[in-house]
N, C-alpha and C positions, 0 to 999 in steps of 0.2 A: 344326502349331504350337499347342501347349495352354495358353498363354498369351502376351501380347509379349512376345518379346524385348528388353528393356530395358538400358543401359548398365548397367554397376554403378552410376555416378554418378547416375541417373535413379530407379536402384531403391533408390537409400540415403537420396532428398528425402520427405519427408515431400508428401502431397494434401492439397496447403493454399495457400490463397489471402492475399492481404495484406489485404485489407478481405473484409466481408462486407456483400452490396449489401443497401439497402435495399428492394429490389423481392423478397430473401430473406427477410427480416425480418417482411412484413406478409404473405408468403404462411405463415409459422409462425406466424402472427400470430389471420392471418382473416382480416385486417383491413386499408384502407391507412390510412396514417398520415396524420393531423391536417396537419402541420407537415411537410415534408423537407429537413433542417435541418442533414445532416451530413453532408453529403460535397462540400461549398464551392463546390454550384453557383451559378449567376446565376439564383436569381428573378426578377428583373427582364429577360428576355426578351433575345433578339437583338435584332441593327439591323433595320427594317423593310427597310432594303436586300438584307441577309442574303435576309432572310426570301422578300423577291422574287427574288432570283437563285436562290434553293433550290426554288421552286416551277417556274423557269424550266425550271432541267437537270433537274429528277424527267422532262421529259416525254424529255430525251436518257439517261434511266441505262440504254437498254437497250445505251450503250454503254461499255466500259473508261473509267475518266478517263487522263485522257493522263500516262503512266509516267515522265515528266520532270519534270511538277507545272511547268512552261516559264511562264503565266503569273504566278500565287503566288509563285515562287521571286526572280522578274523585283521584281514589285511588295512583297516585304519587303524583296528589297535595296534598291531606290531608298529607302526607310522608313526605313532603317538603316544608311546612307551607305555601303556595301559593295557586293561583288562579287556575281551571283549564284553564280558557283558558291564562297564561303564559306555557302553556302544549302542545310540539308537539311531534308526536307519530308520528314513521319512518318506514323503515327499516333497522335499524342498523343506527351506526353514520353514516355509507359511505356513505347513503341513503340519508344522512339527510345534510353533507355535499354535494351533488351535486345537491342539493336542493336549498341551501344557495348560491352557486356558480352562480345556474339559472338565483336567485334575485337581486345578485347583481354585479356579471360581464359581463362586456362587454370584447370588443377589445381592448385592452388597459389598460384596470383596474390594479392599482398597488396595489399590496397583497404582506405582509412582512410573512415569516415564516421562521425558521430552516433549515441550511445548515445539512440533514441528517436528518430531523425528520420523522414522517412519510407521506408515499409517496401521497395518496391516496387522499388528501386535494390538494397536485401539481397534482393529474391528473384532478381534476372534473374544479381549476381554467383554467391548459390548455386548456381543453375541450371546454371554454366559450371564451377561448381567449385575458384572464387577464396574468401580467404580472408578473411576479413572482420576488421578492428580496429574498434574503438570509442572517441571520446574523450567525454566526459559535457559535457552543456552547463553553463555559468557563466551564473549569474542570468537563466535560462528564456531563454539566446543559447546558438543553437550557437558552437562555439569554437575560431574560427581558431588562435590560439595552437597548444592540446589537439593540436589535427588537423595542424596544421605538424610538432609533436613526431614525434607520432606516426609522420605518414609518412616522419618520418628515419630512424627508429628502425627502423622495416617495409622501409622500399626501398620502397614503396607505387607500382602503376603509377596507380593513379587517388585524387581525393581527392574525395568529394564534400560538395557545400555548398549548404543550400538561402537564398537570400537574395533575398526576406522568408521567416520558415523557416513548413514545416511541421510537428507541429501547430501550437506555439508563437503563431506571429505575427508573431513579432519580428523584427526588419530589422539590417543592418550600415548604418553609410556607403559607401557607392561608395571611398574609400580603403581600406576597410581589406581590403577587395578586392583592390585593386591592389596594398596593398604582403603580401597572401598569396600572389599571382600570383609577385611579385616573388621571395620566398623561397622559392619552392619546388624541392625535390630535381628535379637534372636527368629524373630518370624517369619524373617523377611530373603525369600530369597532371590540371589541376583541371576537374572535371565540374560546372560553377555552372548549379543549376536556377534561374529566375526565373520560376517558372510566374505567380508574385500583383505582380511589376516593375512593372508597369500602373496597380496599384494602390497602391504603396508611393511615400513622398514625396520629394517631388526628391529627386538628390543621390544616391538608392539605388543606381542603377544607375551601374555603375563606365563609364570612360570609359577603352576598351581598343581598343588595334588589332585588328581580326577574322584578321588575319594572324595572332595569336599565337600560334605550333604547342604550345605546352603551356596550351592553353583551351577547352572547346569551352559554347558558352553553352546553355541549354535556355527555351524560349520553348513560351507555347500559347496555341489559340483558346479554350479552356476555364472560365477563370472570368474575364478583364473582356470577352471578346465573349461569353462568356454561348452557349459553343457547347461545351459539353460533350460532347453527345450526336453530334457529328457526329465528335470524336477526331483534331483536328488540332493539331500542332503542328511545332515547328521547329526546327535549332539556329542555330548561327553560331560560325564554326570556320574552322581554315584552311585551306584548298584540300583537300592532303593529305590532309588527317583526312577532308573533306566526301566528298573522291570515294574514299576508303574505305567509306562506305556503303553503292554500287553494289553491293561486291561482297556483297553478305549482305541489302540489302533487299528486300521485297517489293514489286517494280516496280507493282504493282498495286493498292497497298496502300490510296490514297488514293482515294476516287470521286469519279467528274464533280460531283455533287450535294454533298461536301463541301470537294473545292476552289471550287466557286462560293462557297458559303456562306462558306469564307473568307478569301477575295479580295473580295469586298462589305462585307467585316463591317471586313476592315481599312481599307478605302476611304472608311468611315464613322468619321470620326475625331471630328464632335461627336458621333455618339453617343456611342462612346466616352465623353466630357468628360458626358454628362447620367451616366450612368455614376455615373463616378465620385465626381460628387455626388452620387448616392441611395446609394453605399458611404458616406460621410459622414456624411449625417443616419444612415441604419441604423446607423452603428458609437456614435453618440453615443446615439440611442436603446436598441438592446440594453445598454451599458454602463449605463443605468441603472437599465435594469429587473434586472440583475446587482448592484448594488452597495441597491436597493431590497431583497432576498433576502438581504441576507448574504453575498453574493458576492464578489472580486476582478476586475473583466473587466482583463488583464495589456491591456498598449499592445500596438494592432494595427494591420499595417501591410498586410493584407489582407480578404479581401471573409468573414472568421469573427472571433469574438472567442475567446478562452480563457481560461477560470472559473476560475480558484484556489478552488476548495471548502472550504479553511482546514484543511482535515485530511489524514486519509491517504489512500489508492487504496481501501481496501475500501469508505469511505466514498464517494469518489465514482463508483466501481463501482452501488451501490444507488442513487444519484442520478441515475446513464443506465438503470436498470433500467426505474426510476418514472419517469420522464418516456418509454420506450418502450412502457410498459403505459397511459398516455393517451395514444400517439399522436401522442407528436411523437419523431420521428427527430433524435438525435444523435448523437458519438462525444464519445471523448477519447483520448487519450496512453494509450501503453499497458506503456509502461516507468516505473519509480522514478526519481526524485521529479517526474516531469514526469504520473504518474496520478493525484493529489491534483485534478487539475483536469479539465473538460468542455472539450468543445467546441464552439461554437452557428456555424453559416452566418448568413450574413446575411440577410433576407427582405425581403420586401415587407408593409406595415404587418400584415396579415391576415393571413400567418405569425408576424411576431416577439407581436403580439395574442394568439395562441394559446403560444406559447410562454409569453408572461408569465400566462397564463392556468393553464397548467400548476404551472408552475415549485414556489410556491408549496407546494401536497401533496405535490408530488413529494420537494420538501427532508424533511416533515416523514414522509411512510416512510418515508426512507433514517434518521431517528433510531433 
Protein backbone atom coordinates (compact mmCIF):
# COMPACT_ATOMS: atom_id res chain seq x y z
CA UNK A 1 0.00 0.00 0.00
CA UNK A 2 1.51 3.31 -1.11
CA UNK A 3 -0.78 5.57 0.91
CA UNK A 4 -3.53 5.26 3.50
CA UNK A 5 -6.72 3.98 1.91
CA UNK A 6 -9.28 6.59 2.92
CA UNK A 7 -12.97 6.53 2.23
CA UNK A 8 -14.08 9.05 -0.41
CA UNK A 9 -15.68 11.11 2.37
CA UNK A 10 -12.51 11.17 4.48
CA UNK A 11 -10.41 12.03 1.43
CA UNK A 12 -12.70 14.96 0.65
CA UNK A 13 -12.38 16.56 4.08
CA UNK A 14 -9.80 19.28 4.81
CA UNK A 15 -7.09 18.46 7.33
CA UNK A 16 -8.08 20.91 10.02
CA UNK A 17 -9.17 21.31 13.63
CA UNK A 18 -11.90 23.62 14.94
CA UNK A 19 -9.46 25.56 17.14
CA UNK A 20 -5.76 26.34 17.12
CA UNK A 21 -4.55 25.57 20.63
CA UNK A 22 -2.62 28.09 22.72
CA UNK A 23 0.30 25.67 22.94
CA UNK A 24 0.53 25.67 19.14
CA UNK A 25 0.61 29.45 19.09
CA UNK A 26 3.22 29.56 21.84
CA UNK A 27 5.46 27.24 19.82
CA UNK A 28 5.04 29.45 16.77
CA UNK A 29 5.93 32.56 18.75
CA UNK A 30 8.77 30.88 20.63
CA UNK A 31 7.57 32.03 24.04
CA UNK A 32 4.74 31.35 26.49
CA UNK A 33 1.73 33.62 26.85
CA UNK A 34 1.61 36.06 29.74
CA UNK A 35 -2.14 35.54 30.10
CA UNK A 36 -4.12 32.56 28.79
CA UNK A 37 -7.57 34.05 28.19
CA UNK A 38 -8.74 32.51 24.95
CA UNK A 39 -10.04 29.00 25.63
CA UNK A 40 -12.71 29.75 28.27
CA UNK A 41 -10.85 27.70 30.82
CA UNK A 42 -11.30 28.54 34.49
CA UNK A 43 -8.16 30.11 35.85
CA UNK A 44 -9.64 29.79 39.35
CA UNK A 45 -8.75 26.09 39.42
CA UNK A 46 -10.62 22.99 40.53
CA UNK A 47 -12.06 22.18 43.93
CA UNK A 48 -9.43 21.18 46.51
CA UNK A 49 -11.56 18.07 47.08
CA UNK A 50 -11.26 17.22 43.40
CA UNK A 51 -7.50 17.71 43.47
CA UNK A 52 -7.22 15.42 46.49
CA UNK A 53 -9.38 12.77 44.81
CA UNK A 54 -7.26 12.91 41.65
CA UNK A 55 -4.05 12.64 43.65
CA UNK A 56 -5.38 9.54 45.37
CA UNK A 57 -6.58 8.04 42.09
CA UNK A 58 -3.20 8.68 40.46
CA UNK A 59 -1.71 5.74 42.38
CA UNK A 60 -4.40 3.55 40.80
CA UNK A 61 -3.74 4.72 37.26
CA UNK A 62 -2.36 1.30 36.36
CA UNK A 63 -6.01 0.18 36.22
CA UNK A 64 -8.51 1.12 33.53
CA UNK A 65 -11.36 3.32 34.60
CA UNK A 66 -14.75 1.74 35.26
CA UNK A 67 -16.18 1.31 31.74
CA UNK A 68 -19.72 1.82 33.08
CA UNK A 69 -18.71 5.01 34.93
CA UNK A 70 -21.05 3.71 37.63
CA UNK A 71 -20.29 6.01 40.56
CA UNK A 72 -20.24 9.21 38.53
CA UNK A 73 -23.38 8.35 36.55
CA UNK A 74 -25.32 7.55 39.72
CA UNK A 75 -24.16 10.76 41.38
CA UNK A 76 -25.15 12.78 38.31
CA UNK A 77 -28.56 11.12 38.24
CA UNK A 78 -29.14 12.00 41.89
CA UNK A 79 -27.95 15.55 41.28
CA UNK A 80 -30.35 16.06 38.36
CA UNK A 81 -33.27 14.09 39.77
CA UNK A 82 -33.28 11.46 37.04
CA UNK A 83 -32.32 7.81 36.64
CA UNK A 84 -28.80 6.59 35.83
CA UNK A 85 -30.30 5.28 32.59
CA UNK A 86 -30.79 8.94 31.54
CA UNK A 87 -27.06 9.70 31.81
CA UNK A 88 -24.28 9.25 29.24
CA UNK A 89 -20.71 10.05 30.30
CA UNK A 90 -17.91 10.69 27.85
CA UNK A 91 -14.80 12.59 26.85
CA UNK A 92 -16.17 16.09 27.15
CA UNK A 93 -19.06 17.53 25.18
CA UNK A 94 -16.86 17.38 22.08
CA UNK A 95 -16.50 13.62 22.41
CA UNK A 96 -20.20 13.13 23.01
CA UNK A 97 -21.04 15.23 19.94
CA UNK A 98 -18.82 12.94 17.90
CA UNK A 99 -20.64 9.85 19.15
CA UNK A 100 -24.01 11.50 18.57
CA UNK A 101 -23.10 12.38 14.98
CA UNK A 102 -21.96 8.80 14.41
CA UNK A 103 -25.32 7.52 15.65
CA UNK A 104 -27.52 9.88 13.64
CA UNK A 105 -25.66 11.34 10.68
CA UNK A 106 -24.93 9.66 7.37
CA UNK A 107 -24.07 11.19 4.01
CA UNK A 108 -26.66 13.81 3.14
CA UNK A 109 -28.40 13.92 6.52
CA UNK A 110 -29.72 17.48 7.05
CA UNK A 111 -28.61 19.16 10.29
CA UNK A 112 -29.36 22.70 11.50
CA UNK A 113 -27.14 25.03 13.51
CA UNK A 114 -26.39 28.76 13.75
CA UNK A 115 -23.97 30.59 11.48
CA UNK A 116 -20.96 31.22 13.69
CA UNK A 117 -21.94 28.90 16.54
CA UNK A 118 -19.62 26.44 18.28
CA UNK A 119 -17.72 24.87 15.36
CA UNK A 120 -16.91 21.45 16.82
CA UNK A 121 -20.49 20.32 16.22
CA UNK A 122 -20.09 21.21 12.54
CA UNK A 123 -16.77 19.37 12.45
CA UNK A 124 -18.37 16.11 13.57
CA UNK A 125 -21.40 16.45 11.29
CA UNK A 126 -19.13 17.04 8.29
CA UNK A 127 -16.99 14.08 9.36
CA UNK A 128 -19.94 11.76 8.86
CA UNK A 129 -21.13 13.39 5.63
CA UNK A 130 -24.05 15.40 6.97
CA UNK A 131 -25.39 18.52 5.26
CA UNK A 132 -25.23 21.60 7.48
CA UNK A 133 -27.87 24.33 7.25
CA UNK A 134 -27.15 27.53 9.18
CA UNK A 135 -29.45 30.23 10.51
CA UNK A 136 -28.01 33.68 11.25
CA UNK A 137 -27.79 35.13 14.73
CA UNK A 138 -30.30 37.79 15.75
CA UNK A 139 -29.09 40.62 18.01
CA UNK A 140 -26.04 38.57 19.03
CA UNK A 141 -28.23 35.64 20.12
CA UNK A 142 -28.80 32.32 18.43
CA UNK A 143 -32.30 32.63 16.95
CA UNK A 144 -34.63 29.77 18.02
CA UNK A 145 -37.36 30.88 15.62
CA UNK A 146 -35.03 30.92 12.61
CA UNK A 147 -33.53 27.58 13.64
CA UNK A 148 -36.98 26.05 13.97
CA UNK A 149 -38.05 27.37 10.57
CA UNK A 150 -34.90 25.98 8.98
CA UNK A 151 -35.43 22.59 10.61
CA UNK A 152 -38.93 22.46 9.16
CA UNK A 153 -37.73 23.48 5.71
CA UNK A 154 -34.91 20.95 5.56
CA UNK A 155 -36.34 18.01 7.51
CA UNK A 156 -33.35 18.25 9.84
CA UNK A 157 -32.49 15.22 11.97
CA UNK A 158 -30.72 17.42 14.53
CA UNK A 159 -31.00 21.05 15.61
CA UNK A 160 -28.01 22.31 17.60
CA UNK A 161 -28.43 25.19 20.05
CA UNK A 162 -26.04 26.29 22.79
CA UNK A 163 -27.62 28.04 25.76
CA UNK A 164 -25.71 30.02 26.96
CA UNK A 165 -23.99 30.61 23.67
CA UNK A 166 -20.36 30.43 22.64
CA UNK A 167 -18.91 32.65 21.13
CA UNK A 168 -21.23 35.55 22.06
CA UNK A 169 -21.96 34.76 25.72
CA UNK A 170 -25.67 35.47 25.27
CA UNK A 171 -28.48 33.29 26.58
CA UNK A 172 -32.20 32.61 26.33
CA UNK A 173 -34.51 31.97 29.29
CA UNK A 174 -35.45 28.36 29.83
CA UNK A 175 -39.03 28.96 28.68
CA UNK A 176 -37.73 29.83 25.18
CA UNK A 177 -36.05 26.42 25.00
CA UNK A 178 -39.24 24.74 26.22
CA UNK A 179 -41.24 26.52 23.49
CA UNK A 180 -38.71 25.45 20.86
CA UNK A 181 -38.92 21.85 21.99
CA UNK A 182 -42.72 21.80 21.87
CA UNK A 183 -42.68 23.02 18.26
CA UNK A 184 -39.90 20.79 16.91
CA UNK A 185 -40.71 18.65 13.88
CA UNK A 186 -41.28 15.03 14.79
CA UNK A 187 -38.07 13.89 13.05
CA UNK A 188 -35.79 16.44 14.72
CA UNK A 189 -33.63 15.94 17.83
CA UNK A 190 -32.81 19.08 19.83
CA UNK A 191 -29.12 19.02 20.75
CA UNK A 192 -28.96 21.46 23.66
CA UNK A 193 -25.39 22.36 24.59
CA UNK A 194 -25.42 23.63 28.19
CA UNK A 195 -21.68 23.83 28.77
CA UNK A 196 -22.00 27.19 30.55
CA UNK A 197 -25.38 26.78 32.22
CA UNK A 198 -23.86 26.45 35.71
CA UNK A 199 -22.68 30.05 35.34
CA UNK A 200 -25.89 31.47 33.88
CA UNK A 201 -28.71 33.36 35.60
CA UNK A 202 -31.41 31.40 37.39
CA UNK A 203 -34.08 30.22 34.97
CA UNK A 204 -31.70 29.66 32.05
CA UNK A 205 -31.91 25.87 32.33
CA UNK A 206 -35.33 24.73 31.10
CA UNK A 207 -37.48 22.49 33.25
CA UNK A 208 -37.95 19.44 31.01
CA UNK A 209 -38.63 15.77 31.72
CA UNK A 210 -35.33 13.89 31.21
CA UNK A 211 -37.28 11.15 29.41
CA UNK A 212 -38.25 13.54 26.60
CA UNK A 213 -37.37 11.54 23.45
CA UNK A 214 -36.47 14.43 21.12
CA UNK A 215 -33.95 16.12 23.41
CA UNK A 216 -30.37 15.56 24.51
CA UNK A 217 -28.78 18.01 26.98
CA UNK A 218 -25.00 18.22 27.12
CA UNK A 219 -23.04 19.31 30.20
CA UNK A 220 -19.36 19.49 31.10
CA UNK A 221 -16.93 19.65 34.00
CA UNK A 222 -14.62 21.86 31.91
CA UNK A 223 -16.09 25.28 32.69
CA UNK A 224 -17.63 25.96 36.09
CA UNK A 225 -15.82 23.01 37.70
CA UNK A 226 -12.43 24.06 36.26
CA UNK A 227 -11.55 20.58 34.96
CA UNK A 228 -11.01 21.23 31.25
CA UNK A 229 -7.86 19.10 31.25
CA UNK A 230 -9.77 15.99 32.33
CA UNK A 231 -12.20 15.97 29.38
CA UNK A 232 -15.29 14.83 31.28
CA UNK A 233 -18.71 15.60 29.89
CA UNK A 234 -22.12 14.04 30.16
CA UNK A 235 -25.52 14.03 28.52
CA UNK A 236 -29.04 13.83 29.93
CA UNK A 237 -31.48 12.17 27.58
CA UNK A 238 -34.13 9.49 27.24
CA UNK A 239 -32.91 5.95 28.04
CA UNK A 240 -33.30 4.70 24.46
CA UNK A 241 -30.87 7.28 23.11
CA UNK A 242 -28.57 7.03 26.13
CA UNK A 243 -28.30 3.28 25.63
CA UNK A 244 -27.53 3.75 21.93
CA UNK A 245 -24.23 5.42 22.87
CA UNK A 246 -23.04 2.02 24.08
CA UNK A 247 -23.06 0.93 20.45
CA UNK A 248 -20.30 3.35 19.49
CA UNK A 249 -18.61 4.92 22.50
CA UNK A 250 -15.08 4.27 23.71
CA UNK A 251 -15.91 2.18 26.78
CA UNK A 252 -12.60 3.01 28.44
CA UNK A 253 -12.61 6.65 27.36
CA UNK A 254 -12.80 8.06 30.89
CA UNK A 255 -9.79 7.10 33.00
CA UNK A 256 -9.82 6.53 36.76
CA UNK A 257 -8.31 9.92 37.57
CA UNK A 258 -10.89 11.72 35.44
CA UNK A 259 -13.80 9.86 37.00
CA UNK A 260 -12.55 10.48 40.52
CA UNK A 261 -11.94 14.18 39.93
CA UNK A 262 -15.33 14.78 38.34
CA UNK A 263 -17.16 12.92 41.11
CA UNK A 264 -15.44 14.92 43.83
CA UNK A 265 -16.08 18.19 41.99
CA UNK A 266 -19.78 17.39 41.63
CA UNK A 267 -20.03 16.70 45.35
CA UNK A 268 -18.35 20.00 46.29
CA UNK A 269 -21.21 22.37 45.59
CA UNK A 270 -19.88 24.90 48.10
CA UNK A 271 -16.78 25.37 45.96
CA UNK A 272 -18.96 25.78 42.87
CA UNK A 273 -20.79 28.59 44.66
CA UNK A 274 -17.42 30.25 45.35
CA UNK A 275 -16.51 30.03 41.67
CA UNK A 276 -19.81 31.62 40.68
CA UNK A 277 -19.08 34.52 43.02
CA UNK A 278 -15.59 34.96 41.56
CA UNK A 279 -17.04 34.87 38.03
CA UNK A 280 -19.44 37.69 38.90
CA UNK A 281 -16.60 39.87 40.18
CA UNK A 282 -14.42 39.08 37.16
CA UNK A 283 -17.25 39.88 34.73
CA UNK A 284 -17.59 43.34 36.23
CA UNK A 285 -13.82 43.88 36.21
CA UNK A 286 -13.36 42.78 32.60
CA UNK A 287 -16.40 44.73 31.40
CA UNK A 288 -14.93 47.83 33.00
CA UNK A 289 -11.62 47.29 31.18
CA UNK A 290 -13.49 47.03 27.89
CA UNK A 291 -15.48 50.23 28.44
CA UNK A 292 -12.39 52.16 29.56
CA UNK A 293 -10.82 51.36 26.19
CA UNK A 294 -13.82 52.18 24.02
CA UNK A 295 -14.99 48.60 23.51
CA UNK A 296 -18.54 47.42 24.20
CA UNK A 297 -18.80 44.42 26.54
CA UNK A 298 -21.79 42.28 25.57
CA UNK A 299 -23.94 40.85 28.37
CA UNK A 300 -22.51 37.48 29.39
CA UNK A 301 -24.00 34.37 31.01
CA UNK A 302 -20.67 32.54 30.73
CA UNK A 303 -17.06 32.66 31.94
CA UNK A 304 -16.01 35.03 29.14
CA UNK A 305 -16.84 38.48 27.85
CA UNK A 306 -17.34 39.13 24.15
CA UNK A 307 -16.25 42.67 23.34
CA UNK A 308 -17.65 44.55 20.37
CA UNK A 309 -14.81 46.46 18.74
CA UNK A 310 -17.43 48.63 16.96
CA UNK A 311 -15.70 48.24 13.61
CA UNK A 312 -15.34 45.45 11.06
CA UNK A 313 -13.84 41.99 11.26
CA UNK A 314 -10.51 43.06 9.76
CA UNK A 315 -10.03 45.56 12.56
CA UNK A 316 -10.94 42.98 15.22
CA UNK A 317 -8.44 40.54 13.71
CA UNK A 318 -5.73 43.20 13.93
CA UNK A 319 -6.60 43.75 17.59
CA UNK A 320 -6.42 40.01 18.18
CA UNK A 321 -3.04 39.75 16.46
CA UNK A 322 -1.68 42.70 18.42
CA UNK A 323 -2.76 41.12 21.70
CA UNK A 324 -1.11 37.84 20.73
CA UNK A 325 2.12 39.69 19.94
CA UNK A 326 1.98 41.14 23.47
CA UNK A 327 1.60 37.74 25.08
CA UNK A 328 -2.16 37.78 25.61
CA UNK A 329 -4.04 34.74 24.28
CA UNK A 330 -7.61 35.60 23.28
CA UNK A 331 -9.91 34.45 20.49
CA UNK A 332 -12.69 35.89 18.38
CA UNK A 333 -15.81 34.76 16.51
CA UNK A 334 -14.93 33.70 12.99
CA UNK A 335 -18.03 34.64 11.03
CA UNK A 336 -19.39 38.08 10.07
CA UNK A 337 -21.01 40.05 11.61
CA UNK A 338 -19.92 38.37 14.84
CA UNK A 339 -16.27 38.80 13.85
CA UNK A 340 -16.39 42.48 14.79
CA UNK A 341 -15.74 41.19 18.33
CA UNK A 342 -12.99 39.65 20.40
CA UNK A 343 -13.73 37.11 23.13
CA UNK A 344 -11.83 37.21 26.43
CA UNK A 345 -12.08 34.55 29.11
CA UNK A 346 -12.52 35.59 32.71
CA UNK A 347 -9.56 35.02 34.97
CA UNK A 348 -7.82 35.91 38.17
CA UNK A 349 -6.58 39.40 38.90
CA UNK A 350 -3.09 38.78 37.53
CA UNK A 351 -4.42 37.66 34.15
CA UNK A 352 -6.95 40.47 33.89
CA UNK A 353 -4.33 43.03 34.86
CA UNK A 354 -2.05 41.72 32.10
CA UNK A 355 -4.89 42.09 29.59
CA UNK A 356 -5.66 45.58 30.89
CA UNK A 357 -2.01 46.61 30.46
CA UNK A 358 -1.73 45.22 26.90
CA UNK A 359 -5.07 46.35 25.48
CA UNK A 360 -4.42 50.09 24.88
CA UNK A 361 -1.25 49.41 22.89
CA UNK A 362 -2.96 46.62 20.94
CA UNK A 363 -5.83 48.91 19.97
CA UNK A 364 -3.39 51.60 18.90
CA UNK A 365 -1.42 49.10 16.80
CA UNK A 366 -4.64 47.94 15.12
CA UNK A 367 -5.57 51.44 13.89
